[in-house]
C-alpha positions in Angstrom: -16.2 -24.8 12.7 -14.9 -23.6 9.3 -15.5 -19.9 10.3 -13.9 -20.5 13.7 -10.8 -22.0 12.0 -10.5 -19.1 9.6 -10.8 -16.6 12.4 -8.2 -18.5 14.4 -5.7 -18.4 11.5 -6.4 -14.7 10.7 -5.9 -13.7 14.4 -2.6 -15.7 14.5 -1.4 -14.0 11.3 -2.3 -10.6 12.7 -0.3 -11.2 15.9 2.8 -12.3 14.0 2.6 -9.7 11.3 2.1 -7.0 13.9 5.2 -8.2 15.8 7.6 -9.0 13.0 6.2 -7.5 9.8 4.6 -9.1 6.7 7.8 -10.0 4.9 9.5 -11.7 7.8 6.6 -14.1 8.7 6.1 -17.3 6.8 2.9 -19.2 6.2 4.5 -22.1 8.2 4.9 -19.7 11.2 1.3 -18.7 10.9 0.2 -22.3 10.8 2.2 -23.1 14.0 0.9 -20.1 15.8 -2.7 -21.0 14.9 -2.2 -24.7 15.7 -3.2 -25.9 12.2 -1.4 -27.4 9.3 0.1 -25.4 6.4 -2.5 -26.9 4.1 -5.3 -25.8 6.4 -4.0 -22.2 6.1 -4.0 -22.4 2.3 -7.5 -24.0 2.4 -8.8 -20.8 3.9 -6.3 -18.3 2.5 -5.0 -19.1 -1.0 -2.2 -16.6 -0.8 -0.2 -15.2 2.0 -1.5 -11.7 1.2 -5.0 -12.9 1.9 -4.0 -13.3 5.5 -3.8 -9.5 5.7 -6.8 -8.8 3.3 -9.0 -11.4 5.0 -12.0 -9.1 4.7 -11.5 -8.1 1.1 -14.2 -10.5 0.0 -16.8 -8.6 2.1 -16.3 -5.5 0.1 -16.5 -7.3 -3.2 -19.7 -9.2 -2.1 -21.2 -6.0 -0.8 -20.7 -3.8 -3.8 -21.6 -6.6 -6.2 -24.9 -7.2 -4.3 -26.0 -3.6 -4.3 -25.3 -3.2 -8.0 -27.0 -6.5 -8.9 -30.0 -6.1 -6.6 -30.6 -2.4 -7.0 -34.1 -1.1 -7.9 -34.7 -0.2 -11.5 -34.8 3.5 -10.7 -31.4 3.5 -8.8 -28.4 4.2 -10.9 -25.1 2.3 -10.7 -23.2 5.2 -9.1 -25.8 5.7 -6.3 -26.0 1.9 -5.7 -22.2 1.8 -5.3 -22.3 4.9 -3.1 -24.6 3.0 -0.6 -22.4 0.0 -0.5 -19.2 2.0 -0.3 -20.5 4.0 2.7 -21.8 0.9 4.5 -18.5 -0.9 4.1 -16.3 1.9 5.4 -18.7 2.7 8.2 -17.5 -0.4 10.0 -14.5 1.7 11.1 -16.8 3.5 13.5 -16.8 0.3 15.6 -13.1 0.4 16.3 -12.1 1.4 19.8 -10.6 4.8 20.4 -7.7 4.9 20.9 -6.7 2.0 18.6 -5.0 -0.9 20.4 -1.4 -1.1 19.2 0.5 -3.8 21.1 3.4 -3.7 18.6 5.5 -0.9 17.1 4.5 -2.0 13.6 0.9 -1.0 14.1 -2.1 -2.5 12.5 -3.6 -3.2 9.1 -3.0 0.1 7.4 0.6 0.3 8.7 1.3 -3.2 7.4 0.0 -2.3 3.9 1.8 1.1 3.9 5.1 -0.6 4.7 4.9 -3.5 2.1 5.1 -3.0 -1.7 3.9 -6.6 -2.0 0.7 -5.8 -0.1 0.2 -2.6 -2.1 0.5 -4.6 -5.3 -1.9 -7.2 -4.0 -4.4 -4.5 -3.1 -4.3 -3.3 -6.7 -4.8 -6.9 -7.9 -7.9 -7.2 -5.6 -9.3 -4.0 -7.0 -8.9 -5.2 -10.6 -10.6 -8.5 -9.7 -13.5 -6.7 -8.1 -13.8 -4.4 -11.0 -14.1 -7.4 -13.4 -16.9 -8.8 -11.3 -18.7 -5.5 -11.1 -18.3 -4.9 -14.8 -20.1 -8.2 -15.4 -22.9 -7.2 -13.2 -23.2 -3.8 -14.9 -23.1 -5.4 -18.3 -25.8 -7.8 -17.4 -28.1 -5.1 -16.1 -27.5 -3.0 -19.1 -27.9 -5.8 -21.6 -24.4 -4.8 -22.9 -22.6 -6.9 -25.5 -19.2 -8.4 -24.9 -17.6 -5.7 -27.1 -19.1 -2.9 -25.1 -16.3 -1.2 -23.1 -18.5 1.0 -21.0 -19.3 -1.5 -18.1 -15.6 -2.1 -17.4 -14.8 1.7 -17.7 -17.6 2.4 -15.2 -16.5 -0.3 -12.8 -12.9 0.9 -12.9 -14.0 4.4 -12.3 -16.1 3.4 -9.3 -13.3 1.2 -7.8 -10.9 4.2 -8.2 -13.0 6.0 -5.7 -12.7 3.1 -3.3 -8.9 3.0 -3.8 -8.6 6.7 -3.2 -10.7 6.4 0.0 -8.4 3.6 1.2 -5.3 5.6 0.5 -6.7 8.7 2.3 -7.7 6.8 5.4 -4.4 4.9 5.4 -2.4 8.1 5.2 -4.2 9.6 8.2 -3.9 6.4 10.3 -0.2 6.0 9.6 0.2 9.7 10.6 -1.3 8.8 14.0 -5.0 9.8 13.6 -7.9 7.5 14.5 -10.0 6.6 11.4 -13.2 7.7 13.1 -11.9 11.3 13.3 -11.3 11.5 9.5 -13.9 9.1 8.2 -16.8 11.6 7.6 -14.6 14.0 5.8 -13.0 11.3 3.6 -16.4 9.8 2.8 -17.8 13.2 1.9 -15.0 13.7 -0.6 -15.7 10.2 -2.0 -19.3 11.2 -2.4 -18.2 14.4 -4.3 -16.1 12.2 -6.5 -19.1 9.9 -7.2 -21.2 12.9 -8.0 -18.6 13.8 -10.6 -18.9 10.4 -12.2 -22.7 10.4 -12.0 -23.0 13.9 -13.6 -20.3 13.3 -16.1 -16.6 14.1 -15.9 -16.9 16.7 -18.7 -18.2 19.0 -16.1 -14.8 19.1 -14.4 -12.9 21.3 -13.9 
């Protein structure tokens, strides 16, 4: 029931944001559209921005799990690569062409048009990097004063952020993400190779 309510709220928010834009829609309006109370919305989505980034927790959980549960012989970069590819590959399930019942478009259009959502995306990345850094530090037996786990986590999340930006740019320009996904992920892998092999090798 909890999952159904969350999905119901997220779907209502998607309809309203798609029609009116993120800034113009209030949490109260989402609650009315979903047929729930304002408090119920906040029980599932602590911030209005979470109504847009309702799947952000999936990425954090996925990359945290692959780093925490990786085999001893698998490095952090390659573990992250596997989680990163698995997460973005879900875009292959989107219908072609994308359904676009409103002139404002979908998720990527909303984020591209909203400085508040762009700032929240950076906040989410920072939060995820902190959790990843803790997992890396634990696996390395690093001390609290060791900066390297956070530096590595920030570098890995920069690849995710660059991938997001690239896919968003193509989608806003009118391309389907399936048509650009392989090329963007190949570039992400090249960037991860750079991190794995050491950035002193570049340029």
